[in-house]
Chimera marker file (.cmm) of the C-alpha trace (Angstrom):
<marker_set name="trace">
<marker id="1" x="0.000" y="0.000" z="0.000" r="1" g="1" b="0" radius="0.5"/>
<marker id="2" x="1.050" y="3.518" z="-0.603" r="1" g="1" b="0" radius="0.5"/>
<marker id="3" x="1.279" y="5.698" z="2.488" r="1" g="1" b="0" radius="0.5"/>
<marker id="4" x="-1.538" y="7.924" z="1.223" r="1" g="1" b="0" radius="0.5"/>
<marker id="5" x="-3.889" y="4.903" z="1.034" r="1" g="1" b="0" radius="0.5"/>
<marker id="6" x="-3.421" y="4.230" z="4.741" r="1" g="1" b="0" radius="0.5"/>
<marker id="7" x="-5.323" y="7.333" z="5.798" r="1" g="1" b="0" radius="0.5"/>
<marker id="8" x="-7.757" y="7.599" z="2.876" r="1" g="1" b="0" radius="0.5"/>
<marker id="9" x="-9.101" y="4.271" z="1.612" r="1" g="1" b="0" radius="0.5"/>
<marker id="10" x="-9.114" y="3.994" z="-2.171" r="1" g="1" b="0" radius="0.5"/>
<marker id="11" x="-11.543" y="2.033" z="-4.308" r="1" g="1" b="0" radius="0.5"/>
<marker id="12" x="-8.958" y="-0.753" z="-4.610" r="1" g="1" b="0" radius="0.5"/>
<marker id="13" x="-8.735" y="-1.161" z="-0.827" r="1" g="1" b="0" radius="0.5"/>
<marker id="14" x="-12.521" y="-1.070" z="-0.434" r="1" g="1" b="0" radius="0.5"/>
<marker id="15" x="-12.978" y="-3.733" z="-3.111" r="1" g="1" b="0" radius="0.5"/>
<marker id="16" x="-10.655" y="-6.136" z="-1.275" r="1" g="1" b="0" radius="0.5"/>
<marker id="17" x="-13.193" y="-6.420" z="1.547" r="1" g="1" b="0" radius="0.5"/>
<marker id="18" x="-16.038" y="-6.913" z="-0.948" r="1" g="1" b="0" radius="0.5"/>
<marker id="19" x="-13.990" y="-9.548" z="-2.750" r="1" g="1" b="0" radius="0.5"/>
<marker id="20" x="-13.475" y="-11.521" z="0.460" r="1" g="1" b="0" radius="0.5"/>
<marker id="21" x="-17.200" y="-11.367" z="1.118" r="1" g="1" b="0" radius="0.5"/>
<marker id="22" x="-17.988" y="-12.567" z="-2.418" r="1" g="1" b="0" radius="0.5"/>
<marker id="23" x="-15.508" y="-15.452" z="-2.093" r="1" g="1" b="0" radius="0.5"/>
<marker id="24" x="-17.135" y="-16.564" z="1.165" r="1" g="1" b="0" radius="0.5"/>
<marker id="25" x="-20.574" y="-16.421" z="-0.459" r="1" g="1" b="0" radius="0.5"/>
<marker id="26" x="-19.311" y="-18.519" z="-3.384" r="1" g="1" b="0" radius="0.5"/>
<marker id="27" x="-18.022" y="-21.124" z="-0.934" r="1" g="1" b="0" radius="0.5"/>
<marker id="28" x="-21.390" y="-21.163" z="0.837" r="1" g="1" b="0" radius="0.5"/>
<marker id="29" x="-23.226" y="-21.682" z="-2.467" r="1" g="1" b="0" radius="0.5"/>
<marker id="30" x="-20.796" y="-24.318" z="-3.748" r="1" g="1" b="0" radius="0.5"/>
<marker id="31" x="-22.733" y="-27.273" z="-2.308" r="1" g="1" b="0" radius="0.5"/>
<marker id="32" x="-25.980" y="-25.983" z="-3.803" r="1" g="1" b="0" radius="0.5"/>
<marker id="33" x="-24.346" y="-25.612" z="-7.228" r="1" g="1" b="0" radius="0.5"/>
<marker id="34" x="-23.030" y="-29.180" z="-6.996" r="1" g="1" b="0" radius="0.5"/>
<marker id="35" x="-26.502" y="-30.471" z="-6.156" r="1" g="1" b="0" radius="0.5"/>
<marker id="36" x="-28.029" y="-28.605" z="-9.120" r="1" g="1" b="0" radius="0.5"/>
<marker id="37" x="-25.344" y="-30.005" z="-11.428" r="1" g="1" b="0" radius="0.5"/>
<marker id="38" x="-26.025" y="-33.502" z="-10.110" r="1" g="1" b="0" radius="0.5"/>
<marker id="39" x="-29.760" y="-33.096" z="-10.747" r="1" g="1" b="0" radius="0.5"/>
<marker id="40" x="-29.117" y="-31.857" z="-14.305" r="1" g="1" b="0" radius="0.5"/>
<marker id="41" x="-26.755" y="-34.775" z="-14.931" r="1" g="1" b="0" radius="0.5"/>
<marker id="42" x="-29.345" y="-37.271" z="-13.660" r="1" g="1" b="0" radius="0.5"/>
<marker id="43" x="-32.056" y="-35.765" z="-15.890" r="1" g="1" b="0" radius="0.5"/>
<marker id="44" x="-29.757" y="-35.836" z="-18.913" r="1" g="1" b="0" radius="0.5"/>
<marker id="45" x="-28.844" y="-39.495" z="-18.329" r="1" g="1" b="0" radius="0.5"/>
<marker id="46" x="-32.518" y="-40.408" z="-17.894" r="1" g="1" b="0" radius="0.5"/>
<marker id="47" x="-33.410" y="-38.707" z="-21.205" r="1" g="1" b="0" radius="0.5"/>
<marker id="48" x="-30.492" y="-40.423" z="-22.943" r="1" g="1" b="0" radius="0.5"/>
<marker id="49" x="-31.540" y="-43.813" z="-21.556" r="1" g="1" b="0" radius="0.5"/>
<marker id="50" x="-35.133" y="-43.245" z="-22.679" r="1" g="1" b="0" radius="0.5"/>
<marker id="51" x="-33.960" y="-42.298" z="-26.183" r="1" g="1" b="0" radius="0.5"/>
<marker id="52" x="-31.674" y="-45.334" z="-26.438" r="1" g="1" b="0" radius="0.5"/>
<marker id="53" x="-34.229" y="-47.801" z="-25.063" r="1" g="1" b="0" radius="0.5"/>
<marker id="54" x="-36.913" y="-46.578" z="-27.471" r="1" g="1" b="0" radius="0.5"/>
<marker id="55" x="-34.730" y="-47.581" z="-30.441" r="1" g="1" b="0" radius="0.5"/>
<marker id="56" x="-33.338" y="-50.898" z="-29.231" r="1" g="1" b="0" radius="0.5"/>
<marker id="57" x="-34.992" y="-53.926" z="-30.756" r="1" g="1" b="0" radius="0.5"/>
<marker id="58" x="-35.144" y="-56.780" z="-28.312" r="1" g="1" b="0" radius="0.5"/>
<marker id="59" x="-34.109" y="-60.113" z="-29.791" r="1" g="1" b="0" radius="0.5"/>
<marker id="60" x="-34.777" y="-63.309" z="-27.852" r="1" g="1" b="0" radius="0.5"/>
<marker id="61" x="-33.788" y="-66.836" z="-28.776" r="1" g="1" b="0" radius="0.5"/>
<marker id="62" x="-35.210" y="-70.215" z="-27.795" r="1" g="1" b="0" radius="0.5"/>
<marker id="63" x="-33.487" y="-73.479" z="-27.017" r="1" g="1" b="0" radius="0.5"/>
<marker id="64" x="-32.439" y="-75.178" z="-30.242" r="1" g="1" b="0" radius="0.5"/>
<marker id="65" x="-31.842" y="-71.958" z="-32.208" r="1" g="1" b="0" radius="0.5"/>
<marker id="66" x="-28.539" y="-71.523" z="-34.022" r="1" g="1" b="0" radius="0.5"/>
<marker id="67" x="-26.446" y="-68.465" z="-33.134" r="1" g="1" b="0" radius="0.5"/>
<marker id="68" x="-22.999" y="-66.969" z="-33.652" r="1" g="1" b="0" radius="0.5"/>
<marker id="69" x="-20.873" y="-65.659" z="-30.768" r="1" g="1" b="0" radius="0.5"/>
<marker id="70" x="-18.842" y="-62.457" z="-30.839" r="1" g="1" b="0" radius="0.5"/>
<marker id="71" x="-15.155" y="-63.337" z="-30.999" r="1" g="1" b="0" radius="0.5"/>
<marker id="72" x="-14.121" y="-60.201" z="-29.105" r="1" g="1" b="0" radius="0.5"/>
<marker id="73" x="-16.079" y="-61.337" z="-26.053" r="1" g="1" b="0" radius="0.5"/>
<marker id="74" x="-15.071" y="-64.979" z="-26.120" r="1" g="1" b="0" radius="0.5"/>
<marker id="75" x="-11.392" y="-64.372" z="-26.884" r="1" g="1" b="0" radius="0.5"/>
<marker id="76" x="-11.017" y="-67.669" z="-28.795" r="1" g="1" b="0" radius="0.5"/>
<marker id="77" x="-9.095" y="-66.006" z="-31.633" r="1" g="1" b="0" radius="0.5"/>
<marker id="78" x="-6.404" y="-63.365" z="-31.059" r="1" g="1" b="0" radius="0.5"/>
<marker id="79" x="-7.684" y="-59.903" z="-31.911" r="1" g="1" b="0" radius="0.5"/>
<marker id="80" x="-6.234" y="-58.273" z="-35.000" r="1" g="1" b="0" radius="0.5"/>
<marker id="81" x="-7.523" y="-56.307" z="-37.936" r="1" g="1" b="0" radius="0.5"/>
<marker id="82" x="-8.037" y="-59.429" z="-40.026" r="1" g="1" b="0" radius="0.5"/>
<marker id="83" x="-9.398" y="-61.684" z="-37.279" r="1" g="1" b="0" radius="0.5"/>
<marker id="84" x="-12.956" y="-62.978" z="-37.685" r="1" g="1" b="0" radius="0.5"/>
<marker id="85" x="-15.639" y="-61.020" z="-35.867" r="1" g="1" b="0" radius="0.5"/>
<marker id="86" x="-17.954" y="-63.960" z="-35.189" r="1" g="1" b="0" radius="0.5"/>
<marker id="87" x="-17.415" y="-67.597" z="-34.327" r="1" g="1" b="0" radius="0.5"/>
<marker id="88" x="-19.798" y="-70.470" z="-34.561" r="1" g="1" b="0" radius="0.5"/>
<marker id="89" x="-22.440" y="-71.544" z="-35.367" r="1" g="1" b="0" radius="0.5"/>
<marker id="90" x="-23.559" y="-72.766" z="-31.959" r="1" g="1" b="0" radius="0.5"/>
<marker id="91" x="-26.847" y="-74.208" z="-30.779" r="1" g="1" b="0" radius="0.5"/>
<marker id="92" x="-28.633" y="-72.794" z="-27.740" r="1" g="1" b="0" radius="0.5"/>
<marker id="93" x="-28.795" y="-75.588" z="-25.190" r="1" g="1" b="0" radius="0.5"/>
<marker id="94" x="-30.606" y="-73.728" z="-22.424" r="1" g="1" b="0" radius="0.5"/>
<marker id="95" x="-32.086" y="-70.251" z="-21.953" r="1" g="1" b="0" radius="0.5"/>
<marker id="96" x="-30.804" y="-68.806" z="-18.664" r="1" g="1" b="0" radius="0.5"/>
<marker id="97" x="-31.948" y="-65.292" z="-17.705" r="1" g="1" b="0" radius="0.5"/>
<marker id="98" x="-31.846" y="-61.747" z="-19.101" r="1" g="1" b="0" radius="0.5"/>
<marker id="99" x="-30.391" y="-62.653" z="-22.481" r="1" g="1" b="0" radius="0.5"/>
<marker id="100" x="-27.940" y="-65.261" z="-21.186" r="1" g="1" b="0" radius="0.5"/>
<marker id="101" x="-27.771" y="-68.616" z="-22.926" r="1" g="1" b="0" radius="0.5"/>
<marker id="102" x="-25.970" y="-71.910" z="-22.448" r="1" g="1" b="0" radius="0.5"/>
<marker id="103" x="-24.360" y="-72.839" z="-25.781" r="1" g="1" b="0" radius="0.5"/>
<marker id="104" x="-23.209" y="-76.097" z="-27.315" r="1" g="1" b="0" radius="0.5"/>
<marker id="105" x="-21.366" y="-76.968" z="-30.509" r="1" g="1" b="0" radius="0.5"/>
<marker id="106" x="-23.282" y="-78.657" z="-33.287" r="1" g="1" b="0" radius="0.5"/>
<marker id="107" x="-21.813" y="-82.034" z="-32.288" r="1" g="1" b="0" radius="0.5"/>
<marker id="108" x="-23.286" y="-81.635" z="-28.780" r="1" g="1" b="0" radius="0.5"/>
<marker id="109" x="-20.186" y="-80.656" z="-26.759" r="1" g="1" b="0" radius="0.5"/>
<marker id="110" x="-20.841" y="-77.921" z="-24.204" r="1" g="1" b="0" radius="0.5"/>
<marker id="111" x="-19.196" y="-74.532" z="-24.464" r="1" g="1" b="0" radius="0.5"/>
<marker id="112" x="-17.691" y="-73.410" z="-21.117" r="1" g="1" b="0" radius="0.5"/>
<marker id="113" x="-19.141" y="-70.267" z="-19.576" r="1" g="1" b="0" radius="0.5"/>
<marker id="114" x="-17.322" y="-66.981" z="-19.962" r="1" g="1" b="0" radius="0.5"/>
<marker id="115" x="-16.652" y="-64.986" z="-16.855" r="1" g="1" b="0" radius="0.5"/>
<marker id="116" x="-14.485" y="-64.689" z="-13.803" r="1" g="1" b="0" radius="0.5"/>
<marker id="117" x="-14.205" y="-68.387" z="-13.015" r="1" g="1" b="0" radius="0.5"/>
<marker id="118" x="-14.180" y="-69.867" z="-9.512" r="1" g="1" b="0" radius="0.5"/>
<marker id="119" x="-13.224" y="-67.557" z="-6.648" r="1" g="1" b="0" radius="0.5"/>
<link id1="1" id2="2" r="1" g="1" b="0" radius="0.2"/>
<link id1="2" id2="3" r="1" g="1" b="0" radius="0.2"/>
<link id1="3" id2="4" r="1" g="1" b="0" radius="0.2"/>
<link id1="4" id2="5" r="1" g="1" b="0" radius="0.2"/>
<link id1="5" id2="6" r="1" g="1" b="0" radius="0.2"/>
<link id1="6" id2="7" r="1" g="1" b="0" radius="0.2"/>
<link id1="7" id2="8" r="1" g="1" b="0" radius="0.2"/>
<link id1="8" id2="9" r="1" g="1" b="0" radius="0.2"/>
<link id1="9" id2="10" r="1" g="1" b="0" radius="0.2"/>
<link id1="10" id2="11" r="1" g="1" b="0" radius="0.2"/>
<link id1="11" id2="12" r="1" g="1" b="0" radius="0.2"/>
<link id1="12" id2="13" r="1" g="1" b="0" radius="0.2"/>
<link id1="13" id2="14" r="1" g="1" b="0" radius="0.2"/>
<link id1="14" id2="15" r="1" g="1" b="0" radius="0.2"/>
<link id1="15" id2="16" r="1" g="1" b="0" radius="0.2"/>
<link id1="16" id2="17" r="1" g="1" b="0" radius="0.2"/>
<link id1="17" id2="18" r="1" g="1" b="0" radius="0.2"/>
<link id1="18" id2="19" r="1" g="1" b="0" radius="0.2"/>
<link id1="19" id2="20" r="1" g="1" b="0" radius="0.2"/>
<link id1="20" id2="21" r="1" g="1" b="0" radius="0.2"/>
<link id1="21" id2="22" r="1" g="1" b="0" radius="0.2"/>
<link id1="22" id2="23" r="1" g="1" b="0" radius="0.2"/>
<link id1="23" id2="24" r="1" g="1" b="0" radius="0.2"/>
<link id1="24" id2="25" r="1" g="1" b="0" radius="0.2"/>
<link id1="25" id2="26" r="1" g="1" b="0" radius="0.2"/>
<link id1="26" id2="27" r="1" g="1" b="0" radius="0.2"/>
<link id1="27" id2="28" r="1" g="1" b="0" radius="0.2"/>
<link id1="28" id2="29" r="1" g="1" b="0" radius="0.2"/>
<link id1="29" id2="30" r="1" g="1" b="0" radius="0.2"/>
<link id1="30" id2="31" r="1" g="1" b="0" radius="0.2"/>
<link id1="31" id2="32" r="1" g="1" b="0" radius="0.2"/>
<link id1="32" id2="33" r="1" g="1" b="0" radius="0.2"/>
<link id1="33" id2="34" r="1" g="1" b="0" radius="0.2"/>
<link id1="34" id2="35" r="1" g="1" b="0" radius="0.2"/>
<link id1="35" id2="36" r="1" g="1" b="0" radius="0.2"/>
<link id1="36" id2="37" r="1" g="1" b="0" radius="0.2"/>
<link id1="37" id2="38" r="1" g="1" b="0" radius="0.2"/>
<link id1="38" id2="39" r="1" g="1" b="0" radius="0.2"/>
<link id1="39" id2="40" r="1" g="1" b="0" radius="0.2"/>
<link id1="40" id2="41" r="1" g="1" b="0" radius="0.2"/>
<link id1="41" id2="42" r="1" g="1" b="0" radius="0.2"/>
<link id1="42" id2="43" r="1" g="1" b="0" radius="0.2"/>
<link id1="43" id2="44" r="1" g="1" b="0" radius="0.2"/>
<link id1="44" id2="45" r="1" g="1" b="0" radius="0.2"/>
<link id1="45" id2="46" r="1" g="1" b="0" radius="0.2"/>
<link id1="46" id2="47" r="1" g="1" b="0" radius="0.2"/>
<link id1="47" id2="48" r="1" g="1" b="0" radius="0.2"/>
<link id1="48" id2="49" r="1" g="1" b="0" radius="0.2"/>
<link id1="49" id2="50" r="1" g="1" b="0" radius="0.2"/>
<link id1="50" id2="51" r="1" g="1" b="0" radius="0.2"/>
<link id1="51" id2="52" r="1" g="1" b="0" radius="0.2"/>
<link id1="52" id2="53" r="1" g="1" b="0" radius="0.2"/>
<link id1="53" id2="54" r="1" g="1" b="0" radius="0.2"/>
<link id1="54" id2="55" r="1" g="1" b="0" radius="0.2"/>
<link id1="55" id2="56" r="1" g="1" b="0" radius="0.2"/>
<link id1="56" id2="57" r="1" g="1" b="0" radius="0.2"/>
<link id1="57" id2="58" r="1" g="1" b="0" radius="0.2"/>
<link id1="58" id2="59" r="1" g="1" b="0" radius="0.2"/>
<link id1="59" id2="60" r="1" g="1" b="0" radius="0.2"/>
<link id1="60" id2="61" r="1" g="1" b="0" radius="0.2"/>
<link id1="61" id2="62" r="1" g="1" b="0" radius="0.2"/>
<link id1="62" id2="63" r="1" g="1" b="0" radius="0.2"/>
<link id1="63" id2="64" r="1" g="1" b="0" radius="0.2"/>
<link id1="64" id2="65" r="1" g="1" b="0" radius="0.2"/>
<link id1="65" id2="66" r="1" g="1" b="0" radius="0.2"/>
<link id1="66" id2="67" r="1" g="1" b="0" radius="0.2"/>
<link id1="67" id2="68" r="1" g="1" b="0" radius="0.2"/>
<link id1="68" id2="69" r="1" g="1" b="0" radius="0.2"/>
<link id1="69" id2="70" r="1" g="1" b="0" radius="0.2"/>
<link id1="70" id2="71" r="1" g="1" b="0" radius="0.2"/>
<link id1="71" id2="72" r="1" g="1" b="0" radius="0.2"/>
<link id1="72" id2="73" r="1" g="1" b="0" radius="0.2"/>
<link id1="73" id2="74" r="1" g="1" b="0" radius="0.2"/>
<link id1="74" id2="75" r="1" g="1" b="0" radius="0.2"/>
<link id1="75" id2="76" r="1" g="1" b="0" radius="0.2"/>
<link id1="76" id2="77" r="1" g="1" b="0" radius="0.2"/>
<link id1="77" id2="78" r="1" g="1" b="0" radius="0.2"/>
<link id1="78" id2="79" r="1" g="1" b="0" radius="0.2"/>
<link id1="79" id2="80" r="1" g="1" b="0" radius="0.2"/>
<link id1="80" id2="81" r="1" g="1" b="0" radius="0.2"/>
<link id1="81" id2="82" r="1" g="1" b="0" radius="0.2"/>
<link id1="82" id2="83" r="1" g="1" b="0" radius="0.2"/>
<link id1="83" id2="84" r="1" g="1" b="0" radius="0.2"/>
<link id1="84" id2="85" r="1" g="1" b="0" radius="0.2"/>
<link id1="85" id2="86" r="1" g="1" b="0" radius="0.2"/>
<link id1="86" id2="87" r="1" g="1" b="0" radius="0.2"/>
<link id1="87" id2="88" r="1" g="1" b="0" radius="0.2"/>
<link id1="88" id2="89" r="1" g="1" b="0" radius="0.2"/>
<link id1="89" id2="90" r="1" g="1" b="0" radius="0.2"/>
<link id1="90" id2="91" r="1" g="1" b="0" radius="0.2"/>
<link id1="91" id2="92" r="1" g="1" b="0" radius="0.2"/>
<link id1="92" id2="93" r="1" g="1" b="0" radius="0.2"/>
<link id1="93" id2="94" r="1" g="1" b="0" radius="0.2"/>
<link id1="94" id2="95" r="1" g="1" b="0" radius="0.2"/>
<link id1="95" id2="96" r="1" g="1" b="0" radius="0.2"/>
<link id1="96" id2="97" r="1" g="1" b="0" radius="0.2"/>
<link id1="97" id2="98" r="1" g="1" b="0" radius="0.2"/>
<link id1="98" id2="99" r="1" g="1" b="0" radius="0.2"/>
<link id1="99" id2="100" r="1" g="1" b="0" radius="0.2"/>
<link id1="100" id2="101" r="1" g="1" b="0" radius="0.2"/>
<link id1="101" id2="102" r="1" g="1" b="0" radius="0.2"/>
<link id1="102" id2="103" r="1" g="1" b="0" radius="0.2"/>
<link id1="103" id2="104" r="1" g="1" b="0" radius="0.2"/>
<link id1="104" id2="105" r="1" g="1" b="0" radius="0.2"/>
<link id1="105" id2="106" r="1" g="1" b="0" radius="0.2"/>
<link id1="106" id2="107" r="1" g="1" b="0" radius="0.2"/>
<link id1="107" id2="108" r="1" g="1" b="0" radius="0.2"/>
<link id1="108" id2="109" r="1" g="1" b="0" radius="0.2"/>
<link id1="109" id2="110" r="1" g="1" b="0" radius="0.2"/>
<link id1="110" id2="111" r="1" g="1" b="0" radius="0.2"/>
<link id1="111" id2="112" r="1" g="1" b="0" radius="0.2"/>
<link id1="112" id2="113" r="1" g="1" b="0" radius="0.2"/>
<link id1="113" id2="114" r="1" g="1" b="0" radius="0.2"/>
<link id1="114" id2="115" r="1" g="1" b="0" radius="0.2"/>
<link id1="115" id2="116" r="1" g="1" b="0" radius="0.2"/>
<link id1="116" id2="117" r="1" g="1" b="0" radius="0.2"/>
<link id1="117" id2="118" r="1" g="1" b="0" radius="0.2"/>
<link id1="118" id2="119" r="1" g="1" b="0" radius="0.2"/>
</marker_set>
Protein backbone atom coordinates (compact mmCIF):
# COMPACT_ATOMS: atom_id res chain seq x y z
CA UNK A 1 0.00 0.00 0.00
CA UNK A 2 1.05 3.52 -0.60
CA UNK A 3 1.28 5.70 2.49
CA UNK A 4 -1.54 7.92 1.22
CA UNK A 5 -3.89 4.90 1.03
CA UNK A 6 -3.42 4.23 4.74
CA UNK A 7 -5.32 7.33 5.80
CA UNK A 8 -7.76 7.60 2.88
CA UNK A 9 -9.10 4.27 1.61
CA UNK A 10 -9.11 3.99 -2.17
CA UNK A 11 -11.54 2.03 -4.31
CA UNK A 12 -8.96 -0.75 -4.61
CA UNK A 13 -8.74 -1.16 -0.83
CA UNK A 14 -12.52 -1.07 -0.43
CA UNK A 15 -12.98 -3.73 -3.11
CA UNK A 16 -10.65 -6.14 -1.27
CA UNK A 17 -13.19 -6.42 1.55
CA UNK A 18 -16.04 -6.91 -0.95
CA UNK A 19 -13.99 -9.55 -2.75
CA UNK A 20 -13.48 -11.52 0.46
CA UNK A 21 -17.20 -11.37 1.12
CA UNK A 22 -17.99 -12.57 -2.42
CA UNK A 23 -15.51 -15.45 -2.09
CA UNK A 24 -17.14 -16.56 1.17
CA UNK A 25 -20.57 -16.42 -0.46
CA UNK A 26 -19.31 -18.52 -3.38
CA UNK A 27 -18.02 -21.12 -0.93
CA UNK A 28 -21.39 -21.16 0.84
CA UNK A 29 -23.23 -21.68 -2.47
CA UNK A 30 -20.80 -24.32 -3.75
CA UNK A 31 -22.73 -27.27 -2.31
CA UNK A 32 -25.98 -25.98 -3.80
CA UNK A 33 -24.35 -25.61 -7.23
CA UNK A 34 -23.03 -29.18 -7.00
CA UNK A 35 -26.50 -30.47 -6.16
CA UNK A 36 -28.03 -28.61 -9.12
CA UNK A 37 -25.34 -30.00 -11.43
CA UNK A 38 -26.02 -33.50 -10.11
CA UNK A 39 -29.76 -33.10 -10.75
CA UNK A 40 -29.12 -31.86 -14.30
CA UNK A 41 -26.76 -34.78 -14.93
CA UNK A 42 -29.34 -37.27 -13.66
CA UNK A 43 -32.06 -35.77 -15.89
CA UNK A 44 -29.76 -35.84 -18.91
CA UNK A 45 -28.84 -39.50 -18.33
CA UNK A 46 -32.52 -40.41 -17.89
CA UNK A 47 -33.41 -38.71 -21.21
CA UNK A 48 -30.49 -40.42 -22.94
CA UNK A 49 -31.54 -43.81 -21.56
CA UNK A 50 -35.13 -43.24 -22.68
CA UNK A 51 -33.96 -42.30 -26.18
CA UNK A 52 -31.67 -45.33 -26.44
CA UNK A 53 -34.23 -47.80 -25.06
CA UNK A 54 -36.91 -46.58 -27.47
CA UNK A 55 -34.73 -47.58 -30.44
CA UNK A 56 -33.34 -50.90 -29.23
CA UNK A 57 -34.99 -53.93 -30.76
CA UNK A 58 -35.14 -56.78 -28.31
CA UNK A 59 -34.11 -60.11 -29.79
CA UNK A 60 -34.78 -63.31 -27.85
CA UNK A 61 -33.79 -66.84 -28.78
CA UNK A 62 -35.21 -70.22 -27.80
CA UNK A 63 -33.49 -73.48 -27.02
CA UNK A 64 -32.44 -75.18 -30.24
CA UNK A 65 -31.84 -71.96 -32.21
CA UNK A 66 -28.54 -71.52 -34.02
CA UNK A 67 -26.45 -68.47 -33.13
CA UNK A 68 -23.00 -66.97 -33.65
CA UNK A 69 -20.87 -65.66 -30.77
CA UNK A 70 -18.84 -62.46 -30.84
CA UNK A 71 -15.15 -63.34 -31.00
CA UNK A 72 -14.12 -60.20 -29.10
CA UNK A 73 -16.08 -61.34 -26.05
CA UNK A 74 -15.07 -64.98 -26.12
CA UNK A 75 -11.39 -64.37 -26.88
CA UNK A 76 -11.02 -67.67 -28.80
CA UNK A 77 -9.10 -66.01 -31.63
CA UNK A 78 -6.40 -63.37 -31.06
CA UNK A 79 -7.68 -59.90 -31.91
CA UNK A 80 -6.23 -58.27 -35.00
CA UNK A 81 -7.52 -56.31 -37.94
CA UNK A 82 -8.04 -59.43 -40.03
CA UNK A 83 -9.40 -61.68 -37.28
CA UNK A 84 -12.96 -62.98 -37.69
CA UNK A 85 -15.64 -61.02 -35.87
CA UNK A 86 -17.95 -63.96 -35.19
CA UNK A 87 -17.41 -67.60 -34.33
CA UNK A 88 -19.80 -70.47 -34.56
CA UNK A 89 -22.44 -71.54 -35.37
CA UNK A 90 -23.56 -72.77 -31.96
CA UNK A 91 -26.85 -74.21 -30.78
CA UNK A 92 -28.63 -72.79 -27.74
CA UNK A 93 -28.80 -75.59 -25.19
CA UNK A 94 -30.61 -73.73 -22.42
CA UNK A 95 -32.09 -70.25 -21.95
CA UNK A 96 -30.80 -68.81 -18.66
CA UNK A 97 -31.95 -65.29 -17.71
CA UNK A 98 -31.85 -61.75 -19.10
CA UNK A 99 -30.39 -62.65 -22.48
CA UNK A 100 -27.94 -65.26 -21.19
CA UNK A 101 -27.77 -68.62 -22.93
CA UNK A 102 -25.97 -71.91 -22.45
CA UNK A 103 -24.36 -72.84 -25.78
CA UNK A 104 -23.21 -76.10 -27.31
CA UNK A 105 -21.37 -76.97 -30.51
CA UNK A 106 -23.28 -78.66 -33.29
CA UNK A 107 -21.81 -82.03 -32.29
CA UNK A 108 -23.29 -81.63 -28.78
CA UNK A 109 -20.19 -80.66 -26.76
CA UNK A 110 -20.84 -77.92 -24.20
CA UNK A 111 -19.20 -74.53 -24.46
CA UNK A 112 -17.69 -73.41 -21.12
CA UNK A 113 -19.14 -70.27 -19.58
CA UNK A 114 -17.32 -66.98 -19.96
CA UNK A 115 -16.65 -64.99 -16.86
CA UNK A 116 -14.48 -64.69 -13.80
CA UNK A 117 -14.20 -68.39 -13.02
CA UNK A 118 -14.18 -69.87 -9.51
CA UNK A 119 -13.22 -67.56 -6.65
